[in-house]
N, C-alpha and C positions, 0 to 999 in steps of 0.2 A: 917529306912536304914543306911547300913556301909556309912561313908564318900567313897565317891568314887572319886573325883578330889583331887589335892593336890596345883596344882598353874599352873598358866600360862609359857606354856616352850620358846614358840616363837610367831608371829607374820611372814603373807606373804605379800608382799602388792606390787600389780602392779605400775609402772610406766610411764608413757610416754620417759622417757628418765633414761633411767635405769643409766648409765655413771656418768649424772650428780647428781643424787639422790648418788648414792654409792660415789661418789669423796665428795660432801656435808657433807654426814655421818659421812668420815676418817678424813674430816680435820676440820670440824666446831666442829661437835657433838662429836667426838673423839673415835667413835667404831671402830674398828678394823676389815677388808675381810678376809674371814679365808679360803674360796672358791671358785669354779664356776662350774658349773655343767650345759652345756647347756646354755640357756639364765639367768639360776637363777644365784643371787650373794647372799651369805649367808655373813653377817654380828655377830660380837661380842659387848658386852658392857663388858667394862676386868673383872668386877663381877660377871660374870655369868658364874656358874658351869658346863653349857651341853655346847654341840662343838655352837651351834649359838644362836643369839637373835631376830635378824631382817632376813626375806630373800625379795628379789627386782626381782620382775622377771614383763617382760615389760609388755607393754596392750597399748588401743587406750585412757586409759583416768586410771586417782589414784582410786585405789578401794581396799576394802581388798581379800585377794586369801582365804586366813583360819587364823580360829587364834586354836590356839592348846593348850592343854591342858597337864598336865602328869595324870595320876590315883593313886592314893594310894597305888596301890599293881595291881600285874600280875591278879589278882583273880578279882578285881574292873573292871578294865579296859571289862573284859567279863561281868560283872553283870551291866558295863554301858552301851554298846552294845546293850544285854536281855530289858533294860528299855527303849530304843531308841525306837528298833523296836517295844515292846509291845505297844510303844505310839505310830505308824501306820508311822514311819521314816523309811526310810532304805537307808542305807548308804554303804558304800564299805571297806575292808581291804586293804590297800593300799601298799608297800613299800617306806618311807619317810625317805631320804638323812639323815644319820648321827644319824638314830633312829632307824630305819627296820619298823615293823611290826607293824601298826595303823591304827586306823578303822577312815572313812572321812564322813561325815555326813550332809544335809544341813537341818536346822532347819526350822521349819515351817513361819517363816518370814522370809528365804531367806539370812542367813548366814552359810556360810561353819565353821566347825567345826573338827578341829580333835583329834583325843584323842590317847594316847600313855601310855605305862608305859617303852620299851627299851631306852634307851638313848646312847650318849658317850660323856661321861664326858670328860672337857676340857684336855687338860694335854699340858702344856706351854714348850716353847722350852726355856731351860736351861737359855737363854741371857735375857729373859722376865720373868722368873718365880721369884716368890714374896718370899720375906724373913720369911712370916708371913704364916705361915702353911695354916691358915683355906681359905686362899685368893686365889685362881684361877690362878691368872698373878700377874702384879705390877699392881698402875694403867696405866693410860694414861697419856701419857705428853701433853692433850688436857685441859684446863684451862674446870674447871667444867663437865668435861665429868661423862655421869652417868655409876651407877655403876653395872646397872640393868634395863631388860625390867619388866613393873611396871602393867599396864592394857589397856585393850581395851576398847572404850567405841561404842557402836553400834547404827545406827540407825532403829526405827521403827515404823509403823505405830501403834501399843498398846505396849504403856510401861507395863501396870499391864498385861497383856496377855503375853506378853514373861515371866517378870518376872518368872510369873508365874509359865509356863510349865517348864523353867530351874530347876526351884525349886523343881518342885515336879519328874522329871524326874531324873534331874542329880545331886539335891543336893544343889545347891545353896542357900546358905541362903542370902533372902533379908534384905538388914540394912535400906533402909531408902528410900523416894521418896520424890519429890516435887507436887505439886498442886500449880495452878495458885490459887494467891489472886481473883482473878474478873470474873475464871470462873473453875466450877469441873471438872476440863481437868489435868491426870496427865502428866508432861513433862520429868520427869526425874527419874532414878532406882539407885539404885547403889547394885551388888549383888559380894558378897568375896563366895571361897571356901576355906577359910581360915580366920585368925586372922586378917587381914589387912582390913578395912573399905571397901573397892571392888578391884575388879580385873577385872570386868566388869561390867560396864556400860549403860547406855542404857536411849538415849535421841528419843522424839517424831518425827516422821519424815512423814509429810502431804502429801509428792510425792505418785505418782503409781509407784516408784519403790523400788523392796523389796532388800534385803539383802547391805545395804549403811554402811557405815562404819563415823562419826565423829571425831575421835583421839585416835591414840595409845600412850604411855605414858610413859616416862621411867624414872627412881628413882636415885637421886643424895643423896648424906647424911647427905650435911647439908642444911641449910638457904642460909648460908654464900655461896656454892658454886652452887647456882642458882640464886644466887644474880650476881654471876663472871661468869657462866653459861651464860645469860642474857647481860651484858656487853659483851662479846666476839664475841655472835653473832652480836650486833646492830655494833659495830667497822670492825664486817667483812660485812655489808650492808644486816642483814638478821632482818629485821621487827620484834618487836615483836607484836602478836596479842591484847595478854588480859595478863594483869599482870605485874610483879610477882605482889599476895598480896593470901589470903589464905581463899579457901573454909570452909562455914561451913559445910555442910553435908561432912566427914570424918575429917576436923581440918586439914586438906593439903594446904602446903605452892604451889603456881604453876606460873606459863607462858605456855604460846603459842605460836607457828612461825610455819613458813610454810616451807616443806623444797622445793626442786626444781622443785618438779612435781606437787604443790598445798595441796600437805594433808598435815591434820594440823597434828603437834606435842606438846603435853606438857610432860614437865621436872615438877617434884613433887617432895616434902621432909613433910618428918614429919608425924604428924594427929596422930589418937588412934590405939588402939590395941582392938580386941573386944574378948575374951574366950567363950564368952552365949551361950552356945547350944541350948536354946529354947529365943533365943532373940525375940524381937518381933518389926516388923521393924517402925520406926518413918514416921512421917509424917511431912513435912514441908511446907513453904509458903515462897515466895522468900521477899518477908516483913522481916522476919525471919531468910535472910542471909544466905541464903544455898547456893548460887555462888560463894557470896562476903560477905564474913562475919561481914566487916566491916561496910558495906549496905552504900557505899560512893562510889562506882564505880559500872557504869552502863557496864552489857555484850555488845559489837561490835555486829551489827547487823551482823555482818560477820561471827560471832561463829556458826549461825542458818546455816552454808552451810555446807550439809555431802557432802559422794563419792563415786560413780561418781554422775555428777550432775544431777540432774533432776527436775520438771518440781513441782507446787504445793507448797506450805506453809509448813515451819517449826517451830515449834514453841519451844524454849529452855525454859531453869531457869529462864532466864533473859531477852527473846528477842524474839520478833515476825516480821514479815515480814510487811509491810504497807500495803498488805490488807488485813490481820486480827488484826491490831492494836489497831482501833479502839472499837472490843469489848473486847479484850484480855489489852488493855492497864496496862503495872505496875506502880505505880506512887512510887513504894519506891527505884528505881533504876538510879535514877538520879546522874549526875554525879554534886561531889562535896559536 
């Protein structure tokens, strides 16, 4: 198969209070507002090369409107569409803001994905143009501001099935998965379109609601910037939900927090690069430190929440709700 997809280009999120979310991203996270079209607000990380990284749109609840990938060429876009429709999924061609022609479809587990080749590259105003030619503009003035969008992690009722479909149809490489120690249940998987450990994560969703999202993530250059970002967020009243620590899978440093709509956001950095074209996916267990490399801190139960809210239990790498904890209790994630 030719390489169809290149990288995650933007995500679009619904918020119950768009203005509060936008102000949070500008003031506390360090994103820049670049455009407004109707009710949609477009934001950029300082180091992203395209017109925008994140779109905020109004909604009755926090959710993923769409996740977008740029293809590796115009021809790859056409081939991707042929493969999607050949797999029995019908999407539609749309005109996306500052992108143009794009193909949007809803995958078998209810998640909207947008594929495109055309882009509008960011051209910085001279007042914020970087002195370094490779940078699209100067760094943000906000301490710990992310350089770029990194990945999105969705929730689905069938982790392995989801990973297999996106691998077979669109060429995502499956890099690793987590199976619980106490039960033969796949609760997490990571996929990538490039050399990163992942730009698409998958967590198990026990609810009856399709198309949910667990979090999306931004990238900072160094672990020190991640720690500074945690400090800045805490001092301004934003609690850290989980971290800072290091994931075993991917080996990234991470921290998780919530934006005003309650949607979960991750900052991460570090991790390995993998260029092996015929990589065999690895199987982890929580006892090996899949989520916490140091095996000394439990993932809080709040991390099992995905968006929008739904019924039913959700199991993730290191946490399960009380109603199924007795069956799946993981003794390897005690605090201390």
